[in-house]
PANU-982392 format. One record per residue (C-alpha): y, z, x; residue in three letters; residue number from 1. Coordinates in Angstrom, 3 decimals. Each point is the difference from the previous one (the first is absolute). Layout:
BEGIN
PT         py         pz         px    aa     i
PT          Y          Z          X   ALA   NUM
...
//
This chain:
BEGIN
PT         py         pz         px    aa     i
PT     13.419      8.019     22.289   MET     1
PT      3.139      1.881     -1.110   PRO     2
PT     -0.402      2.209     -3.064   VAL     3
PT      1.989     -1.077     -3.051   LEU     4
PT      0.318      1.564     -3.432   THR     5
PT     -1.374     -2.119     -2.860   TRP     6
PT      0.438      0.117     -3.780   ASP     7
PT     -2.575     -2.084     -1.888   ILE     8
PT      0.563     -0.389     -3.751   PHE     9
PT     -2.922     -0.830     -2.277   CYS    10
PT      0.085     -0.556     -3.736   SER    11
PT     -3.533     -0.094     -1.402   VAL    12
PT      0.110     -3.131     -2.160   VAL    13
PT     -3.588     -1.219     -0.105   ASP    14
PT     -2.099      3.134      0.337   ASN    15
PT     -1.097      0.279      3.631   TYR    16
PT      0.801     -3.094      2.066   GLY    17
PT      3.656      0.870      0.621   ASP    18
PT     -0.652      3.591      0.975   ILE    19
PT     -3.073     -1.030      1.995   GLY    20
PT      2.047     -2.263      2.244   VAL    21
PT      2.949      2.387      0.298   CYS    22
PT     -2.266      2.943      0.805   TRP    23
PT     -1.930     -1.919      2.659   ARG    24
PT      3.279     -1.123      1.571   LEU    25
PT      1.453      3.519     -0.025   ALA    26
PT     -3.182      1.504      1.425   ARG    27
PT     -0.238     -2.603      2.749   GLN    28
PT      3.656      0.328      1.006   LEU    29
PT     -0.485      3.757      0.274   SER    30
PT     -3.514      0.222      1.409   GLY    31
PT     -0.213     -3.068      2.263   ASP    32
PT      3.652     -0.348      1.015   LEU    33
PT      1.304      3.570     -0.157   GLY    34
PT      2.848     -0.781     -2.384   GLN    35
PT      1.607      2.497     -2.392   THR    36
PT     -0.687     -1.234     -3.521   VAL    37
PT      0.999      1.017     -3.515   ARG    38
PT     -1.858     -1.766     -2.794   LEU    39
PT      1.789      0.051     -3.368   TRP    40
PT     -2.348     -0.627     -2.947   VAL    41
PT      0.948     -0.052     -3.673   ASP    42
PT     -3.561      0.519     -1.319   ASP    43
PT     -1.826      2.724      1.895   LEU    44
PT     -2.886      0.039     -2.479   SER    45
PT     -0.986     -3.545      0.964   SER    46
PT      0.456      0.891      3.659   PHE    47
PT     -2.348      2.955     -0.495   GLN    48
PT     -2.757     -2.376     -1.142   ARG    49
PT     -0.124     -1.575      3.452   ILE    50
PT      0.707      3.236      1.927   ARG    51
PT     -1.711      2.850     -1.818   SER    52
PT      1.520      2.724      2.201   GLU    53
PT      3.484     -0.865     -1.264   LEU    54
PT      1.506      2.526     -2.418   ASP    55
PT      1.697     -2.086     -2.704   ALA    56
PT      1.969      3.018     -1.238   SER    57
PT      1.949      0.475      3.242   ARG    58
PT      3.233     -1.817      0.747   ASP    59
PT     -0.501      0.264      3.769   MET    60
PT     -3.093      0.368      2.189   GLN    61
PT     -1.451     -1.125      3.319   MET    62
PT     -2.992     -2.323     -0.084   LEU    63
PT     -1.615     -1.187      3.245   GLN    64
PT      3.287      0.248      1.869   GLY    65
PT      2.042     -1.718     -2.737   VAL    66
PT      2.584      1.856     -2.082   GLU    67
PT     -0.731     -1.004     -3.588   VAL    68
PT      2.902      0.377     -2.429   ARG    69
PT      0.057     -0.444     -3.755   HIS    70
PT      2.508     -2.712     -0.870   TRP    71
PT      1.736      1.743     -2.878   ASN    72
PT      2.672     -1.359     -2.327   THR    73
PT      2.786      0.891      0.478   PRO    74
PT     -0.543     -0.297      3.729   PHE    75
PT      1.080      2.911      2.190   ASP    76
PT      2.655     -0.600      2.626   ASP    77
PT     -1.722     -0.289      3.390   VAL    78
PT      0.934     -1.318      3.409   GLU    79
PT     -1.478     -3.498      0.391   PRO    80
PT     -2.458     -0.701      2.780   ALA    81
PT      0.643     -2.389      2.889   ALA    82
PT     -2.370     -2.484     -1.637   VAL    83
PT     -0.195     -0.474     -3.764   VAL    84
PT     -2.934     -1.939     -1.451   VAL    85
PT     -0.142     -1.268     -3.573   GLU    86
PT     -3.633     -0.461     -0.966   GLY    87
PT     -0.225     -3.430     -1.656   PHE    88
PT      3.634     -0.301     -0.946   GLY    89
PT      0.337      3.296     -1.842   VAL    90
PT      3.599      0.881     -0.895   ARG    91
PT      1.358      2.870      2.073   LEU    92
PT      1.894      2.805     -1.780   PRO    93
PT      3.705     -0.802     -0.227   ASP    94
PT      1.098      3.263      1.609   ASN    95
PT     -2.398     -0.604      2.891   TYR    96
PT      1.544     -3.442      0.633   ILE    97
PT      3.468      1.555     -0.012   VAL    98
PT     -1.222      2.585      2.496   ALA    99
PT     -1.263     -2.838      2.225   MET   100
PT      3.558     -1.346      0.223   THR   101
PT      1.244      3.404      1.164   ALA   102
PT     -2.389      0.153      2.952   CYS   103
PT      1.568     -0.187      3.455   LYS   104
PT     -2.313     -2.905      0.640   ARG   105
PT     -1.310     -1.997     -2.937   ALA   106
PT     -3.754      0.412     -0.476   PRO   107
PT     -2.329     -2.921      0.562   VAL   108
PT     -0.765     -1.025     -3.569   TRP   109
PT     -3.373     -1.695     -0.561   ILE   110
PT     -1.419     -1.633     -3.106   ASN   111
PT     -3.766      0.028      0.580   LEU   112
PT     -1.281     -3.048     -1.848   GLU   113
PT     -3.420     -0.913     -1.391   HIS   114
PT     -2.438     -1.711      2.327   ILE   115
PT     -0.297     -3.766     -0.237   SER   116
PT     -1.733     -2.760      1.922   ALA   117
PT      2.440     -2.624     -1.294   GLU   118
PT      1.667     -1.988      2.803   PRO   119
PT      3.562      0.713     -1.195   TRP   120
PT     -0.403      3.685      0.902   VAL   121
PT      0.361     -0.784      3.723   ASP   122
PT      3.542     -1.227     -0.552   GLY   123
PT      1.104      2.912     -2.180   TYR   124
PT     -1.495      2.906      1.917   HIS   125
PT      2.618      2.412      1.415   ALA   126
PT      2.957     -1.903     -1.475   LEU   127
PT      3.131      2.117     -0.594   PRO   128
PT      1.593      0.420     -3.419   SER   129
PT      3.495      1.560      0.138   PRO   130
PT      0.888      2.230     -2.923   HIS   131
PT      2.571     -1.784     -2.215   PRO   132
PT      2.374      2.988     -0.079   LYS   133
PT     -1.028      2.586      2.586   LEU   134
PT     -0.171     -0.116      3.805   PRO   135
PT     -3.807     -0.036     -0.044   LEU   136
PT     -2.565     -2.652      0.846   THR   137
PT     -3.557     -0.174     -1.280   LYS   138
PT     -2.799     -1.835      1.835   HIS   139
PT     -3.024     -1.480     -1.737   PHE   140
PT     -3.239      0.861      1.764   PHE   141
PT     -3.011     -2.083     -0.966   PHE   142
PT     -3.582      0.984      0.868   PRO   143
PT     -1.952     -3.120      0.909   GLY   144
PT     -2.454     -1.862      2.158   TYR   145
PT      2.078     -1.642      2.710   THR   146
PT      1.990      1.199      2.990   ALA   147
PT      3.167     -0.883     -1.933   ALA   148
PT     -0.732      2.625     -2.688   THR   149
PT     -0.379      3.775     -0.064   GLY   150
PT     -3.791      0.091      0.386   GLY   151
PT     -2.330      2.390     -1.845   LEU   152
PT     -0.422      3.752     -0.221   LEU   153
PT     -2.815      0.743      2.450   ILE   154
PT     -0.337      3.575      1.226   GLU   155
PT     -0.666      0.563      3.671   ARG   156
PT     -3.563      1.258     -0.522   ASP   157
PT     -0.949     -2.091     -3.029   LEU   158
PT     -2.215     -2.583      1.690   VAL   159
PT     -1.904      2.603      2.014   ALA   160
PT     -0.578      2.136     -3.100   ALA   161
PT     -1.155     -3.018     -2.035   ARG   162
PT     -2.376     -1.261      2.683   ASP   163
PT     -1.496      3.453      0.526   ALA   164
PT     -0.587      0.431     -3.733   PHE   165
PT     -1.521     -3.454     -0.450   GLN   166
PT     -2.311      0.589      2.972   ALA   167
PT     -1.209      3.343     -1.407   ASP   168
PT     -2.530     -0.615     -2.778   ALA   169
PT     -0.365      3.727     -0.656   ASP   170
PT      3.746      0.438     -0.479   ALA   171
PT      0.100     -2.901     -2.448   GLN   172
PT     -2.997      1.316     -1.931   THR   173
PT      1.498      3.483     -0.241   ALA   174
PT      3.343     -1.389     -1.159   PHE   175
PT     -1.571     -2.197     -2.682   LEU   176
PT     -2.370      2.753     -1.124   ARG   177
PT      3.030      2.207     -0.681   ALA   178
PT      1.244     -2.740     -2.351   LEU   179
PT     -3.295     -0.062     -1.914   GLY   180
PT     -1.764     -2.844      1.796   VAL   181
PT     -3.777      0.523     -0.013   LEU   182
PT     -2.555     -0.943      2.685   PRO   183
PT     -1.424     -2.552     -2.453   ALA   184
PT      3.359     -1.823      0.098   ASP   185
PT     -0.281     -0.747      3.716   SER   186
PT     -1.447     -3.506     -0.435   GLU   187
PT      2.814     -1.180     -2.267   ALA   188
PT      3.152     -1.840      1.026   LEU   189
PT      2.674      2.702     -0.123   CYS   190
PT      3.310     -1.029     -1.577   ILE   191
PT      3.171      2.011     -0.604   SER   192
PT      1.996     -1.160     -3.014   LEU   193
PT      3.713      0.810     -0.236   PHE   194
PT      2.015     -2.431     -2.108   CYS   195
PT      2.573     -0.464     -2.717   TYR   196
PT     -1.058     -1.027     -3.494   ASP   197
PT     -1.818     -3.281      0.548   ASN   198
PT     -1.401     -2.310     -2.670   ALA   199
PT     -2.471     -1.423      2.525   ALA   200
PT     -1.793      3.326      0.420   LEU   201
PT     -2.349     -0.672     -2.927   ASP   202
PT     -1.331     -3.194      1.590   GLU   203
PT     -0.219      1.658      3.411   LEU   204
PT     -2.045      2.878     -1.444   VAL   205
PT     -2.303     -2.543     -1.619   SER   206
PT     -0.491     -1.712      3.358   ALA   207
PT     -0.737      3.318      1.682   TRP   208
PT     -2.444      0.991     -2.746   SER   209
PT     -2.010     -3.240      0.018   THR   210
PT      0.217     -1.061      3.645   GLY   211
PT     -2.736      0.151      2.616   GLU   212
PT      1.788      2.726      2.000   THR   213
PT     -0.086      3.640     -1.076   SER   214
PT      3.541      1.352     -0.293   ILE   215
PT      1.268      3.571      0.262   LEU   216
PT      3.611      0.069     -1.219   CYS   217
PT      2.063      3.102      0.823   LEU   218
PT      2.969      0.373     -2.338   ILE   219
PT      2.808      2.572      0.251   PRO   220
PT      2.088      0.971     -3.066   PRO   221
PT      2.377     -2.689     -1.206   GLY   222
PT      0.022     -3.395     -1.656   ALA   223
PT     -3.255     -1.084      1.645   ALA   224
PT     -1.889      2.993     -1.363   LEU   225
PT      1.488     -0.463     -3.466   THR   226
PT     -0.904     -3.685      0.024   GLY   227
PT     -3.520      0.634      1.270   MET   228
PT     -0.582      2.667     -2.672   SER   229
PT      1.047     -2.431     -2.725   THR   230
PT     -2.154     -2.830      1.316   ILE   231
PT     -3.094      2.177      0.417   LEU   232
PT      0.585      1.805     -3.306   GLY   233
PT     -0.236      3.424      1.650   THR   234
PT      2.939      2.286      0.823   PRO   235
PT     -0.129      0.709      3.720   LEU   236
PT      1.463      3.096      1.613   ALA   237
PT     -0.345      1.355      3.529   SER   238
PT     -3.679      0.254      0.884   GLY   239
PT     -1.083     -2.187     -2.899   GLY   240
PT     -2.342     -2.892      0.689   ARG   241
PT     -1.185     -2.965     -2.052   VAL   242
PT     -2.732     -2.456      0.961   VAL   243
PT      0.492     -3.461     -1.494   HIS   244
PT     -2.485     -2.550      1.307   GLY   245
PT      0.485     -0.328      3.760   ARG   246
PT      3.274      1.945     -0.191   LEU   247
PT      0.364      3.746      0.405   THR   248
PT      3.521      1.177     -0.854   ALA   249
PT      0.916      3.421      1.407   LEU   250
PT      3.244      1.778     -0.866   ALA   251
PT      1.312      1.886      3.026   ILE   252
PT      2.780      2.600      0.295   PRO   253
PT      3.540     -0.942      0.904   PHE   254
PT      0.187      0.119      3.797   LEU   255
PT      2.805      1.010      2.336   ASP   256
PT      1.261     -2.629      2.423   VAL   257
PT     -2.311      0.954      2.855   ASP   258
PT     -3.141      0.092     -2.136   ASP   259
PT      1.028     -3.285     -1.596   TYR   260
PT      0.065     -1.503      3.490   ASP   261
PT     -3.549      1.276      0.512   ARG   262
PT     -1.056     -1.538     -3.313   LEU   263
PT      1.295     -3.373      1.157   LEU   264
PT     -1.779      0.413      3.342   TRP   265
PT     -3.287      0.896     -1.717   ALA   266
PT     -0.129     -2.878     -2.512   CYS   267
PT     -1.281     -3.527      0.554   ASP   268
PT      2.770     -1.580     -2.113   VAL   269
PT      3.294      1.478     -1.201   ASN   270
PT      1.940     -1.125     -3.064   PHE   271
PT      3.552      1.259      0.477   VAL   272
PT      3.405     -0.405     -1.577   ARG   273
PT      3.727      0.226      0.655   GLY   274
PT      1.128      1.032      3.466   GLU   275
PT     -1.405      3.162      1.561   ASP   276
PT     -3.675     -0.553     -0.835   SER   277
PT      0.448     -3.674      0.903   PHE   278
PT      1.115      0.737      3.557   VAL   279
PT     -2.578      2.751      0.477   ARG   280
PT     -2.776     -2.338     -1.134   ALA   281
PT      1.042     -2.553      2.613   GLN   282
PT     -0.180      2.696      2.667   LEU   283
PT     -3.429      1.125     -1.249   ALA   284
PT     -1.665     -3.030      1.639   ALA   285
PT     -1.955     -0.827     -3.186   CYS   286
PT      0.346     -2.948     -2.400   PRO   287
PT      2.672      0.556     -2.641   LEU   288
PT      1.179     -1.496     -3.272   VAL   289
PT      3.666      0.689     -0.726   TRP   290
PT      1.734      0.049     -3.378   GLN   291
PT      3.730     -0.439      0.500   ALA   292
PT      2.395      1.875     -2.266   TYR   293
PT      0.689     -2.286     -2.955   VAL   294
PT      3.559     -1.368     -0.025   GLN   295
PT      2.055     -2.148     -2.348   ALA   296
PT     -0.426     -3.765      0.225   GLU   297
PT     -3.235      0.542      1.978   ASN   298
PT      1.872      0.499      3.252   THR   299
PT     -2.781      2.371      1.039   HIS   300
PT     -2.350     -2.980      0.199   LEU   301
PT      2.100     -1.543      2.774   ALA   302
PT     -0.072      3.317      1.837   LYS   303
PT     -3.770      0.256     -0.390   GLN   304
PT     -0.552     -3.612      1.086   ALA   305
PT      2.168      0.483      3.094   ALA   306
PT     -2.112      2.967      1.068   PHE   307
PT     -3.261     -1.827     -0.635   VAL   308
PT      1.205     -3.000      2.028   ASP   309
PT      0.783      2.255      2.930   ARG   310
PT     -3.084      2.198     -0.404   TYR   311
PT     -2.437     -2.926     -0.088   LEU   312
PT      1.195     -1.623      3.224   GLU   313
PT     -2.919     -0.614      2.373   ASN   314
PT     -2.646      0.677     -2.677   LEU   315
PT     -2.585     -2.736     -0.584   ASP   316
PT      0.734     -2.315     -2.914   ALA   317
PT     -2.757      1.130     -2.377   ALA   318
PT      0.798      3.694      0.351   ALA   319
PT      3.749     -0.679     -0.199   ALA   320
PT     -0.430     -1.998     -3.195   ASP   321
PT     -2.070      2.793     -1.534   ALA   322
PT      2.534      2.715      0.846   LEU   323
PT      2.918     -2.134     -1.146   ARG   324
PT     -1.658     -0.741     -3.345   ALA   325
PT     -0.840      3.661     -0.583   LEU   326
PT      3.566      1.140      0.737   HIS   327
PT      1.425     -2.772     -2.136   ASP   328
PT     -2.182      0.714     -3.046   CYS   329
PT      0.531      3.741      0.307   TRP   330
PT      3.786     -0.299      0.190   ASN   331
PT      0.220     -2.604     -2.743   ARG   332
PT     -2.359      2.181     -2.064   GLN   333
PT     -1.810     -3.178     -0.860   SER   334
PT     -3.467     -1.289     -0.763   ALA   335
PT     -1.990     -1.003      3.028   GLY   336
PT      0.062      3.394      1.719   VAL   337
PT     -3.762      0.352     -0.496   GLY   338
PT     -0.703     -3.304      1.708   GLU   339
PT      2.483      0.908      2.740   ALA   340
PT     -1.802      3.309      0.531   TRP   341
PT     -3.323     -1.790      0.439   ALA   342
PT      1.578     -2.248      2.635   ALA   343
PT      1.459      3.047      1.735   PHE   344
PT     -3.422      1.683      0.138   ILE   345
PT     -1.381     -3.102      1.719   ALA   346
PT      2.798      0.241      2.593   ALA   347
PT      0.060      3.791      0.301   ARG   348
PT     -1.318      0.238      3.563   VAL   349
PT      2.652     -2.384      1.303   ALA   350
PT      2.626      1.816     -2.065   ALA   351
PT     -0.990      3.340      1.541   ALA   352
PT      0.236     -1.317      3.561   VAL   353
PT      3.373     -1.510     -0.819   HIS   354
PT      1.281      3.240     -1.550   ALA   355
PT     -0.745      1.877      3.224   LYS   356
PT      1.766     -2.652      2.080   ALA   357
PT      3.004      0.118     -2.354   TRP   358
PT      0.241      3.795      0.244   ALA   359
PT     -0.159     -0.195      3.794   ASP   360
PT      2.753     -2.612     -0.030   ARG   361
PT      2.218      2.246     -2.135   LEU   362
PT     -0.645      3.003      2.222   ALA   363
PT      1.127     -2.016      2.993   GLY   364
PT      3.211     -1.108     -1.696   GLY   365
PT      3.219      1.794     -0.840   GLY   366
PT      0.007      3.567     -1.326   ASN   367
PT      2.544      0.540     -2.764   LEU   368
PT      0.940      3.590      0.846   ALA   369
PT      0.536     -0.857      3.663   ASN   370
PT      1.936     -3.176     -0.742   LYS   371
PT      2.154      1.780     -2.574   LEU   372
PT      0.780      2.856      2.385   ALA   373
PT      0.877     -2.411      2.819   GLU   374
PT      2.230     -2.036     -2.321   PHE   375
PT      1.858      3.087     -1.223   CYS   376
PT      0.501      1.353      3.504   MET   377
PT      1.407     -3.326      1.129   ASN   378
PT      2.454      0.114     -2.914   GLN   379
PT      1.208      3.419      1.162   LEU   380
PT      0.622     -0.983      3.629   LYS   381
//
């Protein structure tokens, strides 16, 4: 594959999802495909939370083969790359756009969109959008689940690394022990909880506390930990643990992207949110419950329902109904989540088998970095 220069622009809007996706894309383009990548990030402190070796005080540094640049304002004059990627529709600096028009050959300009399972995405993926005033054209690139979309970010060695970890009980035990998990916790159902503020959490905690199944809930810093602390009446910080009936809540440290993958691989069920953790949970081959980012007029509910419809294909009716109800109650933040959880527990074995089959299906489908690189190279022919 020919080597192109890439500029990826990321504005950290919602903590870590935006930079998580942009970083994984940049790293895969560089590491798996040998491309030359600059990643421009406006909030290096948030980036440092998911890559601890990053120095947030430096305007330029190399990180795993990617040149990381601080996106300052005003923006320095630089020569644009052959491919320019806007992470999730971020607005490029005006002087950078002007510089794009001065290039001997106009860069391939990509707007990397949010993932969606909605059917309309197939028809909009890769559509051109000419600039109203300048001789530039932007293309919309949609991650998705069909051959007509951009696929998902799946690193070349991801499946092998996941399968090796999940087959190695000692590796899992050592990883969880480092997070504060005790040998006595081994009989409990292990759940990771990463969510936005959610009014249904109180009822879900009640169901976990009074149910027949022992629950170990691992909670990184964020809204989930704040909510759990309030519900249990005990402030939780990293390493803190509270036992409440059948529930043990354990606050864990904030993890970098690779350790977060291992957390998802090690848990029996993963509650995830937004975009990056959502995709990684699907690739973890374990049952997941997704909270979509809340949008005006409840448009996020249509997005969530479209994913659930696609995800539950080929699952038996009882298990599908249980998973659908749990996703629906969780995203509507409504009563009934406790009853939905009980139904999920009854269908958990079928849900786990299905989650593995779904992950295998995704791994055999389109890879976003590869499809994006192929698209951009075709545009430059």
